[in-house]
N, C-alpha and C positions, 0 to 999 in steps of 0.2 A: 320722656317725661320724668321717669324715676331718677335719671342722672341730674336733671335740673333741680329736683327737689332735694336730693341727697347732698348737693353741694352747699346748701344753705345750712346754717347752724342754729339760728334762733327760730323759735316757734312761730313768731309773727312773719318772719321771712319765708318760711316754708308755706304758711297759709297764703301769703301774697303770691308766691310763685304758682301755687295750685289754682288760685282764683284767676290769675292772669292767663293761664292756659285755657281755662273754661271760657273766659271772656273773649279771648282771641278766636277760639273755635266758633263761638256764637256770632261774632262780628263777620267772620269769613262766610258763614252760612247766609247771613242776611245780605251781604254785599253781592254774593254770587246770585242770590235770588233776584236782586234788583237788576243785575246785568241781564239775566235770562228774561225778565219781564220786558226790559227795553228792547231786547232782540226780537221778541214776539211782535211788538208794535212796529218796529222797523221792517220786519219781514212782511207783515200785512200791508204796510204802506207801499213797499216795493212792488207787490203784486197789484196793488190798486184797489184792494177791497176796503172801502172806507168803513163799512159796518163792523167788520172784523177788527180793523185798526182801532175804532172807537171803543169797542169792548175790551180789547187788550190794553188800551190806554187807561181805561177806568181802573182796571186791576193794577196796572203799574203805578198809577198815581196813588192809589190806596196803600200799596206796599212801600213806596218811597216816603209817604207821609209817616207811616208807622216806623220806618227805619230812622227818620229824622227825629221823631219823638223819643226814640230810645237813645239818641245821641250817638249813633253809629256813624252817620255822616252829618256834616254841617248843614244847617238849614238853607244857606245860600246855595250849596251844592245841590240839594234836593230841589229847590225852586228852579235852578238852572236846568236840571234834567227834565223836569215836568214841562217847563216852558219850551224847550227844544222839541219835546215829543208832541206837544199841542201844535207847534208851528209846522212840524212834519205832517201830522194828520190833516190839518186844515189845508195844506197845499195839495192834497190828493184831488185829482180831477180838475185842478186849475191849470189852464194852458198858459204858458209863458212864451212870448215871442222872442226868439233869439235874434239879436240885432246884428 
């Protein structure tokens, strides 16, 4: 971090570098949290526990919406993730005939 800041000469460039490091760290935290929330939904769905999956889905949807509102991920990406999770949870317990 110090090397990146010291290579800048202007005051505004130093501030931008400092801010970009903070923002990148924050974005990494939220993206990681979204991935973890998705994994919890998928894990509950794989086991076949619909109640647990629905609870995890509610938390994941809330987190994804929060991350979208902060501008960390695009709104279409957030919608796609939520849609796929709902599709997965709704398919729990539904038997499909393999042809």
